[in-house]
Backbone bond lengths (Angstrom), bond angles and torsions (degrees), N, CA, C in turn:
res aa  C-N    CA-C-N  psi(-1)  N-CA   C-N-CA  omega(-1)  CA-C   N-CA-C  phi
1 M - - - 1.467 - - 1.522 109.33 -
2 S 1.324 116.39 142.74 1.450 121.35 179.66 1.525 111.00 -61.22
3 S 1.352 115.09 145.57 1.465 119.33 177.15 1.524 111.34 -82.12
4 A 1.322 117.25 -10.31 1.467 120.95 178.97 1.516 109.83 -71.06
5 T 1.321 116.70 146.31 1.452 119.19 172.46 1.524 108.59 -69.06
6 L 1.320 116.11 164.38 1.455 119.87 -179.18 1.527 110.86 -61.60
7 S 1.324 117.47 -42.68 1.467 118.77 179.82 1.526 111.31 -64.54
8 E 1.339 117.57 -37.78 1.466 120.38 176.66 1.518 110.65 -63.31
9 Q 1.340 116.46 -41.37 1.457 120.58 177.57 1.527 110.79 -61.11
10 M 1.312 116.88 -44.49 1.462 120.83 179.62 1.525 111.15 -59.63
11 L 1.334 116.08 -47.33 1.453 120.27 -177.68 1.524 111.36 -67.36
12 D 1.325 116.95 -36.50 1.462 120.85 -179.79 1.522 111.37 -71.19
13 E 1.322 117.11 -46.43 1.463 120.33 -176.26 1.525 112.74 -70.99
14 N 1.308 116.73 -21.14 1.466 121.23 -178.10 1.523 111.96 -116.56
15 A 1.332 116.08 26.29 1.464 120.68 -173.01 1.524 112.26 -58.88
16 A 1.322 118.25 -41.79 1.464 120.47 -175.36 1.524 111.57 -65.10
17 V 1.324 116.75 -49.16 1.460 119.01 -177.90 1.528 110.69 -71.56
18 Y 1.327 116.75 -31.87 1.463 120.20 177.11 1.532 110.50 -64.75
19 Q 1.326 116.61 -45.84 1.458 119.91 178.95 1.522 111.47 -65.69
20 A 1.328 116.87 -34.13 1.466 119.80 176.15 1.526 110.40 -61.75
21 M 1.321 117.44 -36.36 1.455 120.32 -178.97 1.522 111.73 -77.01
22 V 1.326 118.92 -46.71 1.471 119.32 -177.32 1.524 111.91 -69.96
23 N 1.336 116.77 -13.53 1.460 121.10 175.02 1.528 111.45 -113.12
24 H 1.313 115.96 24.41 1.463 121.94 -179.21 1.529 110.30 -59.01
25 R 1.315 115.78 155.04 1.469 121.60 176.28 1.528 111.93 -51.68
26 F 1.321 116.96 -39.99 1.463 120.89 179.87 1.529 110.85 -59.56
27 V 1.325 116.69 -44.41 1.461 121.89 179.92 1.525 110.35 -66.37
28 E 1.333 116.22 -46.20 1.459 119.68 -178.67 1.524 111.35 -65.07
29 D 1.333 117.30 -34.29 1.459 119.72 178.08 1.528 111.57 -66.70
30 I 1.323 116.94 -33.79 1.466 119.71 175.35 1.527 109.80 -67.89
31 K 1.319 116.71 -46.33 1.457 120.95 -175.81 1.527 112.92 -65.77
32 T 1.335 116.43 -27.18 1.464 120.44 -177.96 1.527 112.07 -107.77
33 N 1.336 116.82 11.43 1.467 122.44 177.38 1.534 111.94 57.59
34 R 1.338 115.28 45.75 1.465 120.08 178.19 1.529 112.18 -119.35
35 L 1.333 117.99 7.46 1.458 119.61 -176.60 1.530 109.24 -75.36
36 G 1.316 116.62 118.91 1.454 120.96 -178.49 1.520 112.38 -70.61
37 G 1.312 116.24 151.53 1.460 120.99 -178.78 1.508 113.44 -61.25
38 E 1.343 118.11 -40.13 1.462 120.44 -179.88 1.522 110.82 -68.10
39 V 1.331 116.55 -37.12 1.470 120.01 176.95 1.525 109.60 -64.09
40 F 1.323 116.74 -44.10 1.461 120.54 178.79 1.524 111.16 -61.53
41 D 1.328 116.53 -42.27 1.462 119.61 179.65 1.526 111.14 -62.14
42 R 1.337 116.58 -45.03 1.472 118.71 179.22 1.525 110.73 -64.93
43 Y 1.336 116.39 -40.43 1.459 119.62 176.96 1.526 110.85 -58.09
44 L 1.329 116.83 -44.64 1.462 120.58 -179.65 1.526 111.31 -58.28
45 V 1.313 116.74 -42.77 1.466 120.57 179.86 1.524 110.50 -63.77
46 F 1.347 116.38 -46.74 1.465 119.70 -178.87 1.528 111.35 -67.01
47 E 1.335 116.06 -42.10 1.473 119.96 -178.77 1.523 110.82 -69.12
48 G 1.331 116.97 -38.18 1.459 119.36 176.52 1.512 111.83 -60.43
49 A 1.337 116.16 -40.41 1.464 120.15 177.53 1.521 110.51 -64.90
50 F 1.357 116.68 -37.01 1.464 117.71 179.36 1.522 111.85 -70.12
51 V 1.321 117.78 -38.76 1.469 119.33 178.81 1.526 109.73 -59.27
52 D 1.314 116.69 -38.48 1.465 119.61 174.70 1.528 110.48 -61.30
53 T 1.330 116.68 -41.73 1.467 120.70 176.49 1.520 111.20 -65.16
54 A 1.338 116.80 -36.18 1.468 120.21 -179.84 1.519 111.66 -62.00
55 I 1.325 116.94 -28.79 1.466 119.53 175.79 1.528 109.17 -62.28
56 A 1.322 116.71 -42.40 1.468 119.93 176.84 1.527 110.90 -65.91
57 I 1.330 116.75 -40.99 1.468 120.57 -178.89 1.532 110.93 -60.96
58 F 1.326 116.67 -49.50 1.452 119.31 -179.20 1.532 111.57 -70.73
59 S 1.312 117.73 -24.18 1.462 119.94 173.89 1.524 110.40 -66.51
60 Y 1.331 116.71 -39.64 1.470 119.29 172.42 1.527 109.81 -60.49
61 G 1.340 116.16 -38.66 1.457 119.70 178.90 1.510 112.17 -61.48
62 V 1.335 117.02 -42.45 1.470 120.48 177.02 1.524 109.97 -60.56
63 A 1.316 116.42 -44.12 1.467 120.43 -177.52 1.527 111.93 -65.47
64 K 1.329 116.93 -32.90 1.466 120.97 -175.46 1.522 113.21 -98.78
65 A 1.322 118.08 -2.95 1.464 121.02 -179.57 1.523 111.01 -62.21
66 E 1.321 114.70 151.78 1.462 120.49 -174.84 1.521 113.36 -97.21
67 T 1.327 117.87 -20.78 1.468 120.39 -176.89 1.521 110.32 -130.89
68 I 1.314 115.52 159.93 1.458 119.94 178.27 1.532 110.86 -68.20
69 D 1.331 118.15 -31.25 1.460 120.49 177.13 1.530 110.70 -63.73
70 Q 1.329 115.91 -41.66 1.465 119.03 176.18 1.520 110.90 -62.62
71 K 1.316 116.80 -43.19 1.463 120.67 179.52 1.526 111.16 -62.04
72 R 1.324 116.77 -43.32 1.461 120.12 -179.99 1.524 111.12 -61.54
73 W 1.332 115.94 -44.27 1.459 118.58 -179.38 1.526 110.49 -62.31
74 L 1.307 116.62 -45.92 1.462 120.37 -176.80 1.524 112.01 -68.67
75 I 1.308 117.22 -32.56 1.466 119.53 175.07 1.527 110.09 -64.17
76 A 1.330 116.83 -37.58 1.461 120.36 176.29 1.533 110.63 -65.49
77 V 1.332 116.58 -36.37 1.465 120.41 176.10 1.521 110.01 -62.81
78 L 1.318 116.62 -43.62 1.468 120.68 178.19 1.521 111.09 -59.80
79 D 1.319 116.09 -40.29 1.460 119.71 178.33 1.526 110.70 -62.38
80 A 1.329 117.25 -42.59 1.464 120.87 179.46 1.522 111.38 -64.92
81 L 1.317 116.64 -40.06 1.459 119.89 178.59 1.526 111.41 -63.62
82 A 1.325 115.97 -47.17 1.461 120.75 -174.44 1.521 112.52 -74.16
83 N 1.321 116.83 -35.97 1.459 119.97 -169.97 1.523 114.59 -110.07
84 R 1.329 117.75 -9.25 1.461 119.95 175.44 1.535 110.21 -114.39
85 Q 1.336 115.75 -55.54 1.461 117.50 -174.82 1.532 112.05 -74.55
86 I 1.318 118.28 -46.24 1.464 119.34 177.83 1.531 110.10 -60.71
87 A 1.328 116.99 -37.73 1.472 120.39 177.60 1.526 110.72 -62.26
88 Y 1.332 116.88 -36.37 1.473 119.93 176.59 1.526 110.23 -60.14
89 F 1.333 116.94 -45.74 1.468 119.43 -178.75 1.531 111.32 -66.41
90 E 1.303 117.44 -40.19 1.464 119.84 177.77 1.528 110.61 -58.52
91 K 1.335 115.84 -45.83 1.465 120.58 179.53 1.523 110.85 -66.14
92 T 1.312 117.11 -44.85 1.455 120.96 -174.41 1.519 111.94 -70.30
93 F 1.326 117.28 -40.08 1.463 119.15 175.91 1.525 110.72 -58.97
94 A 1.333 115.82 -41.80 1.467 119.85 -179.80 1.523 110.76 -65.73
95 E 1.325 117.45 -45.30 1.463 120.53 -177.07 1.522 112.32 -67.17
96 R 1.341 116.85 -35.15 1.465 120.06 -177.61 1.531 112.39 -94.78
97 G 1.327 116.90 -0.56 1.454 120.16 179.19 1.513 112.92 65.69
98 I 1.323 116.68 37.83 1.465 121.65 -177.52 1.522 110.22 -93.36
99 D 1.317 116.32 130.06 1.464 121.97 172.71 1.523 107.77 -106.89
100 P 1.345 118.30 103.63 1.463 119.49 -178.38 1.524 113.43 -55.68
101 A 1.324 116.63 -29.36 1.465 119.74 179.99 1.521 112.07 -67.30
102 G 1.336 117.01 -15.25 1.449 120.93 179.40 1.516 113.89 -87.69
103 H 1.310 117.00 9.89 1.461 121.66 -179.55 1.529 110.20 -123.18
104 D 1.319 114.71 148.66 1.461 121.14 178.38 1.521 109.39 -84.97
105 L 1.325 115.58 105.00 1.465 120.27 179.89 1.523 112.65 -80.56
106 N 1.304 117.05 -8.14 1.462 120.56 -173.05 1.523 113.42 -98.41
107 R 1.337 117.42 11.23 1.460 117.84 175.37 1.525 107.96 -64.69
108 P 1.334 117.57 151.44 1.471 120.73 -166.57 1.521 116.49 -52.10
109 G 1.337 118.60 -47.54 1.469 119.35 -174.66 1.507 113.34 -62.81
110 G 1.330 116.96 -45.75 1.455 119.71 -178.43 1.505 112.82 -70.44
111 E 1.323 116.09 -44.24 1.461 119.95 -178.57 1.520 111.24 -66.49
112 A 1.345 117.15 -41.41 1.464 120.60 -179.65 1.517 111.38 -62.79
113 F 1.338 116.53 -38.93 1.458 119.63 -179.94 1.527 110.74 -65.76
114 R 1.338 116.44 -49.77 1.465 119.07 -179.40 1.527 110.85 -60.94
115 N 1.314 116.56 -47.57 1.467 119.65 -177.17 1.520 111.73 -68.28
116 G 1.342 116.28 -37.80 1.459 119.49 -179.56 1.516 112.39 -65.89
117 M 1.324 116.50 -43.41 1.456 120.16 179.02 1.523 111.33 -67.80
118 L 1.322 116.34 -38.57 1.464 119.48 178.97 1.525 110.91 -67.76
119 E 1.318 117.20 -35.29 1.463 120.73 177.55 1.524 110.96 -63.84
120 I 1.330 117.01 -43.01 1.466 120.13 177.62 1.527 110.26 -57.35
121 A 1.333 116.21 -43.44 1.467 120.52 -177.62 1.519 111.80 -70.89
122 R 1.317 115.85 -41.11 1.463 120.06 -175.45 1.531 111.59 -73.68
123 E 1.327 116.59 -42.21 1.465 120.79 -173.93 1.525 113.00 -93.63
124 G 1.315 117.18 -21.22 1.453 119.71 -172.67 1.518 113.64 -93.81
125 A 1.325 114.11 175.53 1.465 121.90 176.23 1.527 109.66 -85.99
126 F 1.317 115.35 177.88 1.470 120.50 -178.05 1.521 111.92 -55.05
127 L 1.336 117.51 -46.09 1.461 119.75 -177.89 1.525 112.20 -67.09
128 D 1.324 117.85 -27.86 1.462 120.21 175.21 1.528 109.65 -62.80
129 I 1.321 116.38 -43.42 1.466 120.99 178.55 1.523 110.06 -63.04
130 I 1.312 116.57 -44.40 1.466 120.67 -179.69 1.528 110.11 -63.49
131 A 1.330 116.94 -41.48 1.471 120.45 179.28 1.524 111.00 -63.54
132 G 1.326 116.66 -43.68 1.455 120.16 -179.60 1.515 112.74 -64.23
133 M 1.325 116.25 -44.03 1.459 119.13 -178.47 1.526 111.54 -76.14
134 F 1.329 118.21 -30.01 1.462 120.26 172.34 1.527 109.60 -61.40
135 A 1.323 116.74 -43.88 1.461 120.81 179.02 1.517 110.89 -57.43
136 A 1.333 116.64 -43.88 1.458 120.91 -178.19 1.521 111.61 -72.73
137 E 1.312 117.34 -45.70 1.466 120.06 -170.77 1.527 112.82 -81.37
138 W 1.313 118.19 -35.51 1.470 119.21 176.59 1.526 109.46 -65.32
139 M 1.323 116.05 -40.49 1.459 120.63 176.59 1.521 110.64 -61.81
140 Y 1.338 116.83 -46.55 1.456 120.99 -177.17 1.532 111.15 -64.77
141 W 1.310 115.75 -41.64 1.467 120.09 178.74 1.530 110.44 -64.14
142 T 1.327 116.47 -40.07 1.466 120.92 -178.34 1.520 111.45 -61.30
143 W 1.325 117.10 -51.58 1.468 117.25 -176.95 1.527 111.61 -74.88
144 S 1.326 117.34 -29.79 1.462 119.20 178.88 1.524 110.91 -66.80
145 K 1.324 117.50 -38.06 1.468 119.93 175.30 1.521 110.72 -59.30
146 A 1.333 116.00 -40.66 1.460 119.98 -178.77 1.523 111.82 -70.21
147 A 1.335 116.39 -30.68 1.471 120.69 -176.68 1.524 113.03 -93.15
148 A 1.327 117.21 -16.45 1.466 120.20 -177.80 1.528 110.07 -60.52
149 G 1.317 114.77 135.26 1.450 119.53 179.78 1.514 113.97 91.73
150 C 1.341 117.34 -10.28 1.456 119.50 176.05 1.532 109.04 -68.31
151 V 1.307 116.00 136.77 1.462 121.14 -179.13 1.522 108.53 -87.33
152 T 1.327 116.15 117.03 1.465 120.79 -177.11 1.521 112.71 -115.02
153 G 1.336 117.17 -12.71 1.451 119.55 -173.89 1.509 113.03 73.58
154 N 1.325 116.48 8.62 1.463 122.49 -179.02 1.528 107.65 -126.20
155 P 1.325 118.33 93.24 1.474 120.56 -175.96 1.521 113.24 -59.01
156 L 1.325 118.46 -32.44 1.467 120.65 -179.65 1.523 111.11 -69.59
157 L 1.316 117.16 -38.13 1.463 120.84 175.31 1.522 110.32 -66.49
158 E 1.325 116.35 -44.49 1.465 119.71 179.79 1.526 111.13 -63.55
159 E 1.332 116.95 -35.19 1.470 120.54 177.12 1.521 110.70 -64.75
160 W 1.330 116.80 -41.70 1.466 121.01 -179.46 1.524 111.10 -63.74
161 V 1.325 116.11 -44.19 1.463 120.02 178.22 1.527 110.09 -63.92
162 A 1.326 116.83 -45.95 1.466 120.58 -179.09 1.525 111.74 -60.85
163 M 1.328 116.38 -35.34 1.461 120.84 179.63 1.529 111.49 -61.74
164 H 1.341 116.37 -29.25 1.460 120.93 -178.10 1.522 113.02 -98.64
165 A 1.328 116.04 2.55 1.459 120.18 175.34 1.522 111.51 -112.89
166 D 1.338 116.77 -1.83 1.467 119.20 -174.41 1.522 111.90 -83.04
167 D 1.323 115.51 174.97 1.462 121.11 -174.48 1.526 112.35 -64.66
168 E 1.323 116.93 -34.45 1.463 119.99 -178.94 1.527 111.22 -64.57
169 F 1.331 116.45 -45.60 1.466 118.64 179.63 1.530 110.65 -71.19
170 A 1.329 116.81 -35.47 1.462 120.37 176.46 1.523 110.68 -60.04
171 A 1.328 116.54 -41.79 1.464 120.43 179.27 1.527 110.79 -63.52
172 Q 1.323 116.37 -38.42 1.462 120.14 -179.97 1.532 110.57 -66.22
173 A 1.343 116.74 -46.72 1.462 119.99 178.86 1.526 110.69 -62.95
174 S 1.321 116.58 -39.36 1.466 120.85 -179.55 1.521 111.61 -69.10
175 W 1.332 117.42 -33.46 1.469 120.04 177.13 1.529 109.87 -64.16
176 L 1.317 116.93 -43.94 1.465 120.29 177.74 1.528 110.33 -60.03
177 K 1.316 116.61 -43.71 1.467 121.54 177.78 1.522 110.82 -60.13
178 G 1.333 116.04 -45.01 1.459 119.83 -179.31 1.516 113.17 -63.57
179 E 1.334 116.92 -39.43 1.464 120.26 178.11 1.527 110.83 -62.11
180 L 1.334 116.49 -41.41 1.461 119.97 178.80 1.523 111.24 -65.88
181 D 1.315 116.68 -42.63 1.456 119.53 -176.41 1.527 111.65 -68.72
182 K 1.331 117.34 -36.57 1.469 119.82 176.17 1.518 110.67 -63.87
183 A 1.303 116.47 -47.03 1.467 120.16 -178.64 1.519 111.38 -69.72
184 G 1.326 115.82 -36.32 1.458 120.08 -175.32 1.512 113.93 -61.79
185 A 1.323 116.79 -25.67 1.463 120.37 -178.88 1.518 112.40 -65.22
186 T 1.327 118.23 -19.94 1.464 121.31 -177.39 1.524 112.74 -114.76
187 L 1.344 117.54 2.72 1.458 120.13 -177.34 1.526 111.34 -88.26
188 S 1.316 115.59 154.45 1.459 120.73 175.49 1.523 109.80 -74.39
189 A 1.331 115.82 165.35 1.457 120.54 177.99 1.529 110.62 -59.25
190 G 1.327 116.57 -38.50 1.454 120.32 179.79 1.519 112.61 -65.98
191 Q 1.322 115.91 -40.43 1.471 119.76 178.21 1.521 111.28 -65.99
192 R 1.320 116.15 -41.21 1.467 120.15 178.45 1.532 110.64 -63.88
193 A 1.329 115.88 -41.40 1.460 119.65 -179.75 1.527 111.13 -63.96
194 R 1.330 117.04 -37.59 1.462 120.26 179.73 1.527 110.42 -64.90
195 L 1.318 117.09 -42.60 1.460 120.59 179.11 1.532 111.22 -68.10
196 S 1.322 116.62 -35.87 1.459 120.21 175.23 1.527 110.20 -63.60
197 G 1.322 116.13 -35.27 1.456 120.55 176.78 1.516 112.06 -63.79
198 I 1.332 116.97 -36.68 1.471 120.58 176.29 1.529 109.52 -63.37
199 F 1.320 116.82 -41.71 1.466 120.78 178.56 1.521 110.26 -57.03
200 G 1.330 116.74 -47.59 1.458 120.13 -179.73 1.512 112.60 -65.53
201 R 1.322 116.28 -40.02 1.466 120.19 178.50 1.528 110.66 -60.36
202 V 1.315 116.56 -42.74 1.466 119.84 -179.21 1.525 110.79 -64.90
203 Q 1.331 118.18 -39.16 1.468 119.30 178.31 1.524 110.96 -61.42
204 R 1.325 117.23 -40.68 1.468 119.85 178.68 1.520 110.99 -65.74
205 L 1.323 116.99 -39.71 1.466 120.44 176.08 1.531 110.56 -63.77
206 E 1.325 116.84 -39.42 1.463 121.24 179.44 1.531 111.38 -63.75
207 I 1.305 117.09 -40.77 1.461 120.39 179.69 1.531 110.14 -60.63
208 A 1.326 116.29 -47.59 1.465 119.84 178.75 1.527 111.10 -63.64
209 F 1.339 116.40 -37.07 1.462 120.96 178.60 1.527 110.74 -62.53
210 H 1.321 117.35 -42.11 1.461 120.65 -178.12 1.528 112.28 -79.69
211 D 1.318 117.50 -15.19 1.463 120.61 170.43 1.528 110.92 -72.56
212 A 1.332 115.91 -34.19 1.461 121.52 -169.88 1.528 114.69 -57.61
213 P 1.338 120.90 -40.14 1.471 119.37 -178.21 1.525 114.33 -62.86
214 Y 1.337 116.99 -18.60 1.458 119.76 179.14 1.530 112.16 -82.10
215 E 1.321 116.25 -7.12 1.467 120.85 -175.40 1.518 109.85 -101.40
216 A 1.332 116.38 92.00 1.462 120.60 176.79 1.523 109.18 -67.12
217 R 1.326 114.88 141.41 1.462 121.66 177.68 1.513 110.47 -122.15
218 P 1.337 117.54 146.51 1.471 118.50 173.51 1.525 110.74 -54.16
219 G 1.293 116.25 132.10 1.469 119.86 179.84 1.508 113.73 96.43
220 D 1.360 117.85 -13.26 1.462 118.51 174.86 1.524 108.82 -61.00
221 S 1.309 115.10 136.94 1.471 119.19 178.84 1.512 109.33 -122.33
222 A 1.304 116.02 160.32 1.467 120.89 179.14 1.500 109.49 -77.61
């Protein structure tokens, strides 16, 4: 059996697609203050819809968790999603005059990401959910740390990045990593490879998701 932890194996085996995501055009545009307002608005709509989906995903995690400690942690995550992140979107939509109903949420990148992540949670076991969300959150924390502090002239964008670079989000990403590494010590090579495959699948879904805000559609509104 490999001496690498499961999370190390995931990051190593999926290094190319992971680096493609953490260096995505969307990330680089934030870091270099080139992210257009319309792109940001569309991203907010798509990301807000995913955060709502993430509540369902982590709810599956609570239902499939094996210990009360896992359930307690995930319930706290649900609270943060519902009362911190959703509140951010409510405030930001109001401040920017965004009507989510004026955007097409069913374009391929956004819809595939939401449906793909929900499928992992609905059809998979507890560790599948943890692997999928580790893929999303470790990636998000990584690029947000790199982008935090960049001056964009957009306080709402800077707030969103800071929210994903702070200690609370770091603790959440690290908890997911720790759960995988504890379980990985007793898993077979085949089981580890399957979970690593979920990590790679999520990175590919994330890339398509972050491509989507650049694709204006007839009828999109601010």
